[in-house]
C-alpha positions as CSV (number, residue, x, y, z in Angstrom):
1,M,20.7,52.0,76.9
2,P,21.2,48.3,78.4
3,T,22.7,47.1,81.4
4,P,24.8,44.2,82.3
5,T,21.9,42.8,84.3
6,E,19.4,42.9,82.3
7,P,18.7,39.4,81.1
8,G,20.0,38.1,77.8
9,L,23.2,39.8,77.9
10,A,26.5,37.9,78.9
11,R,28.0,39.0,82.9
12,P,31.3,39.7,82.7
13,A,34.3,37.0,84.0
14,P,35.5,37.8,87.6
15,A,38.6,38.7,88.3
16,P,41.8,35.9,88.4
17,V,41.9,35.4,92.1
18,T,46.1,35.0,92.7
19,P,46.8,32.9,95.2
20,A,48.8,35.2,98.0
21,P,52.8,33.8,98.3
22,R,53.3,30.5,100.8
23,R,56.2,31.8,103.8
24,R,58.6,29.7,102.8
25,G,61.2,28.9,105.3
26,P,65.2,28.7,105.1
27,R,66.3,26.7,102.2
28,R,68.3,24.1,102.1
29,G,71.4,25.6,100.6
30,N,71.5,29.0,103.0
31,T,71.9,26.0,106.4
32,F,74.5,24.0,103.5
33,H,76.2,27.4,103.6
34,F,75.9,28.0,106.7
35,W,77.7,25.3,108.2
36,L,80.0,25.6,105.3
37,F,81.7,28.9,106.5
38,T,80.7,28.2,110.2
39,G,81.7,24.7,110.3
40,P,85.8,24.6,110.2
41,F,85.7,27.7,113.1
42,L,83.5,25.9,115.5
43,L,85.7,22.5,114.3
44,G,88.6,24.3,115.6
45,L,86.9,25.5,118.2
46,A,85.9,22.2,119.9
47,V,88.8,20.4,119.2
48,F,91.2,23.2,120.4
49,I,89.9,24.8,123.6
50,Y,86.9,22.9,124.4
51,V,88.1,19.7,124.2
52,P,91.8,20.6,125.8
53,I,90.0,22.7,129.0
54,G,87.5,19.5,129.6
55,W,90.3,17.3,129.6
56,S,92.4,19.4,131.8
57,V,89.7,19.0,134.4
58,Y,89.9,15.3,133.9
59,L,93.4,15.5,134.6
60,S,93.0,17.3,137.7
61,F,91.5,14.4,139.4
62,F,94.3,11.7,138.2
63,E,98.0,10.8,139.1
64,A,99.1,12.3,135.7
65,R,102.7,12.4,136.0
66,F,104.9,12.0,132.3
67,T,101.4,11.2,130.9
68,V,98.1,12.6,129.6
69,T,96.2,8.9,129.4
70,P,96.3,8.5,133.3
71,E,94.4,6.0,135.1
72,K,94.9,6.1,139.0
73,F,92.0,8.1,140.6
74,I,93.3,10.7,143.6
75,G,90.6,12.9,144.2
76,L,91.4,16.5,145.2
77,D,94.3,15.7,146.2
78,N,96.2,17.7,143.2
79,Y,94.2,20.4,144.0
80,R,95.5,20.3,148.3
81,H,98.7,20.0,146.9
82,M,98.3,23.3,144.7
83,L,97.1,25.2,147.2
84,T,100.1,24.1,150.2
85,N,102.2,24.9,147.4
86,D,104.0,28.1,148.4
87,D,105.5,29.2,145.0
88,F,102.2,29.0,143.4
89,V,99.8,30.7,146.0
90,G,102.7,33.7,146.4
91,S,102.1,33.8,142.9
92,L,98.5,34.1,143.2
93,G,98.6,36.8,146.3
94,T,101.8,38.8,143.9
95,F,99.8,38.7,140.7
96,T,96.9,40.5,142.7
97,V,98.2,42.7,144.4
98,F,99.9,43.2,140.4
99,A,96.6,43.9,139.3
100,A,95.5,45.5,142.1
101,F,98.1,48.8,140.6
102,I,98.4,47.6,136.8
103,V,94.3,47.9,136.1
104,P,93.8,51.3,137.4
105,T,97.2,52.6,136.4
106,T,96.5,51.5,132.5
107,W,92.7,52.5,133.1
108,A,94.0,56.0,133.5
109,L,96.3,56.1,130.9
110,S,94.3,55.2,128.0
111,L,91.4,57.7,129.1
112,S,94.0,60.4,129.2
113,L,95.4,59.5,125.8
114,A,91.6,59.1,124.6
115,L,90.6,62.5,126.2
116,L,93.8,64.1,124.6
117,V,93.8,63.0,120.7
118,H,89.7,63.4,120.9
119,R,90.2,67.3,122.1
120,L,93.1,67.6,118.5
121,R,91.5,69.4,115.8
122,F,94.2,67.9,113.2
123,M,96.7,65.2,112.9
124,R,94.1,63.2,114.8
125,A,94.4,60.1,112.2
126,F,98.0,60.2,113.2
127,F,98.2,60.5,116.6
128,R,95.4,57.6,116.8
129,S,97.6,55.4,114.9
130,V,100.9,56.2,117.1
131,F,99.1,55.5,120.1
132,F,97.6,52.5,119.1
133,L,100.8,50.5,116.8
134,P,102.5,49.7,120.0
135,T,99.5,47.2,120.3
136,A,100.4,44.9,117.2
137,C,104.5,44.3,118.3
138,S,104.9,40.9,120.0
139,Y,104.9,40.8,123.6
140,V,107.9,39.0,123.4
141,A,109.7,40.9,120.7
142,A,108.9,44.1,123.9
143,A,110.3,42.3,126.5
144,L,113.7,41.6,124.9
145,I,113.7,45.4,123.5
146,W,113.3,46.8,126.5
147,K,115.7,44.0,128.3
148,M,118.5,44.0,126.5
149,S,118.5,48.1,125.5
150,L,116.2,50.3,128.2
151,F,116.7,48.4,130.8
152,S,120.1,46.5,130.6
153,G,122.0,46.3,134.0
154,V,124.9,47.1,132.2
155,R,126.4,51.0,131.6
156,F,125.3,50.6,127.7
157,G,121.3,50.5,128.6
158,L,120.0,53.9,128.1
159,M,117.9,54.1,131.4
160,N,121.7,53.4,133.3
161,T,122.9,55.7,130.5
162,V,120.9,58.6,131.4
163,L,121.0,58.1,135.3
164,G,124.6,58.1,134.7
165,W,124.0,61.9,133.5
166,F,123.3,62.7,137.4
167,G,125.8,60.5,139.0
168,V,124.1,57.7,139.8
169,E,125.4,54.3,139.5
170,N,124.4,51.1,137.0
171,V,120.6,49.8,138.5
172,A,120.2,46.2,138.0
173,W,117.2,46.3,137.1
174,L,116.4,42.8,136.8
175,A,119.1,40.8,138.1
176,D,117.9,41.9,141.8
177,P,114.7,41.2,144.1
178,D,116.0,43.6,146.2
179,P,115.3,46.5,145.8
180,P,112.3,45.2,143.3
181,W,113.5,47.4,140.2
182,Y,112.4,44.3,137.7
183,W,108.5,45.7,138.7
184,L,109.1,49.2,137.1
185,V,110.7,47.2,133.6
186,I,107.8,45.3,133.5
187,V,104.8,47.8,134.2
188,T,106.3,50.2,131.5
189,A,106.5,47.6,129.0
190,R,103.0,46.3,129.5
191,L,101.5,49.7,129.9
192,W,103.4,50.6,126.3
193,L,102.2,47.8,125.2
194,Q,98.1,47.7,126.6
195,A,97.1,51.3,126.6
196,G,96.7,51.9,122.9
197,F,94.5,49.3,122.6
198,Y,92.0,50.7,125.5
199,M,92.7,53.8,124.0
200,I,90.7,53.2,120.9
201,L,87.6,51.7,123.2
202,F,87.2,54.8,125.2
203,L,87.9,57.1,121.5
204,A,85.1,54.6,120.4
205,A,82.9,55.7,123.6
206,L,84.1,59.4,123.9
207,Q,82.7,60.0,119.7
208,N,79.2,58.8,120.7
209,I,78.8,61.2,123.4
210,P,76.2,63.5,122.3
211,G,77.4,66.9,121.9
212,E,74.0,68.2,123.6
213,L,74.9,67.4,126.5
214,Y,77.4,69.2,126.9
215,E,75.4,72.2,125.3
216,A,72.9,72.0,128.1
217,A,75.5,71.8,130.9
218,A,77.1,75.2,129.0
219,I,74.0,76.8,129.6
220,D,73.2,75.4,133.0
221,G,76.7,77.2,133.9
222,A,78.5,73.8,134.0
223,R,82.3,75.4,133.2
224,P,84.6,72.6,130.7
225,G,87.2,70.7,132.2
226,P,86.7,68.8,135.5
227,Q,83.3,69.3,135.9
228,T,82.0,68.5,133.0
229,F,84.2,65.5,133.1
230,R,83.3,64.5,136.0
231,H,79.5,64.7,136.0
232,I,79.0,64.3,132.3
233,T,82.2,62.7,130.3
234,L,83.1,59.8,133.1
235,P,79.5,58.8,133.5
236,Q,78.7,58.1,129.7
237,L,81.8,56.0,130.3
238,R,80.6,54.2,132.4
239,A,79.7,50.8,130.8
240,T,83.1,51.3,128.4
241,S,85.0,51.6,131.5
242,A,83.7,48.8,133.3
243,A,84.5,46.5,130.4
244,V,88.3,47.7,130.3
245,V,88.6,46.9,133.8
246,L,87.2,43.5,133.3
247,L,89.6,42.8,130.6
248,L,92.7,44.3,132.2
249,L,92.0,42.2,134.9
250,V,91.8,38.7,132.4
251,A,95.1,40.0,131.0
252,A,96.8,40.9,134.4
253,Y,96.0,36.9,135.6
254,Q,97.0,35.5,132.4
255,A,100.9,37.6,131.8
256,F,103.2,35.2,130.0
257,D,105.5,35.8,127.5
258,E,107.2,39.4,129.0
259,F,107.6,37.9,132.6
260,Y,109.2,34.4,131.3
261,N,111.4,36.6,129.3
262,L,112.0,39.2,131.1
263,L,112.6,37.5,134.5
264,D,113.9,34.4,132.9
265,K,114.5,31.3,135.2
266,T,114.5,33.0,138.3
267,T,112.5,32.7,141.1
268,W,110.8,35.5,141.6
269,G,108.5,37.3,140.1
270,R,106.8,34.8,138.5
271,P,103.4,35.2,137.5
272,P,100.8,31.8,137.7
273,L,101.2,30.8,133.9
274,V,105.2,30.6,134.5
275,E,104.4,28.7,137.7
276,L,102.4,26.2,135.8
277,Y,104.2,26.1,132.7
278,L,107.3,24.9,135.5
279,K,104.8,22.5,136.8
280,A,103.6,20.7,134.2
281,L,106.5,20.8,131.6
282,G,109.5,20.8,134.2
283,E,111.9,18.3,135.4
284,N,108.6,16.1,137.1
285,Q,105.7,17.4,134.3
286,D,102.8,17.0,136.7
287,Y,99.9,17.0,134.8
288,G,98.0,16.2,137.5
289,A,98.5,18.6,139.6
290,G,99.2,22.0,136.7
291,S,95.8,20.8,135.5
292,A,94.3,21.3,139.3
293,G,96.2,24.8,139.4
294,A,94.7,26.1,136.0
295,V,91.6,25.2,137.5
296,I,91.9,27.3,140.4
297,L,93.3,30.2,138.2
298,T,90.6,30.2,136.4
299,A,88.6,29.7,139.6
300,L,90.3,33.0,140.8
301,I,89.9,35.0,137.5
302,C,85.8,34.4,137.5
303,L,85.3,35.3,141.1
304,V,87.7,38.3,140.9
305,T,86.2,39.4,137.7
306,L,82.2,38.7,138.9
307,F,83.2,40.9,142.2
308,Q,84.2,43.6,140.1
309,G,81.3,43.5,137.5
310,R,78.5,43.3,140.4
311,L,81.3,46.4,142.1
312,M,80.9,48.8,139.0
313,G,77.7,47.4,137.5
314,F,78.5,45.6,134.4
315,G,76.0,44.6,132.0
316,R,73.2,46.5,134.7
317,G,70.0,48.2,132.5
318,E,70.3,52.3,132.4
319,G,67.0,51.6,134.7
320,T,68.5,49.9,137.6
321,K,69.9,51.0,140.3
């Protein structure tokens, strides 16, 4: 039988070679769609965040009274003025103490709520929603409720009504700085508003802890409760705890709404933002000094958060010691 290699016979045509598909870069249409969706957000971020921040830093080196377009350069005089202002420096010191109290208190309360909800066998979604619901409440509305309904200085306030059952006279919660009962009003309002949000963060972290760790601990003889919490649960929550403390520190120094509405125009218990608000928008409208105070407050927040992050190892790799 003849083979295709014998003379006189046609050879089969070679199979056509298809060229390898060329890798194409991102199409121009994709780039257009990217800027179409992100452009308005980036523009708003630049116009309403970065430009005001830069202009505030610029104003801090000028004498800017009743104007945001100053011409007289005064160097560091505004910073010197704010650092020697007793009200502003006192508010920084007061709120450093306030942060040292409210941060661990909110951390402990939110973690406790997360542990309780995590261990529930029924109606977990209901209780999670109940504890988280105050987060949606406005700080202004909460401050008014605390001021007019719960801690009203007259006998019709809920707290004074309860104290009256035990023969205690009415307490002027927000009218007298001695004793400083106003801190009780502010701290309880802030705990009620914030604990639910951080509870959700801890609850998500608790759900990500592998159950095998607790099973291995039980095999090794570890007793459930404080022992497993100390040696298993708490170390697994280290990254979340560091993030929560960081957020709480920033929020403590940026407190404004509840203080402004609870204490009204009192001269005591003012947070730094209220002092800056009154400095920039008060009778003198000194935007230069207010901007310098804002820069000082930002620097203080950065220093405190960096120290806290280094202390708790925030952002440190698992293998780093």
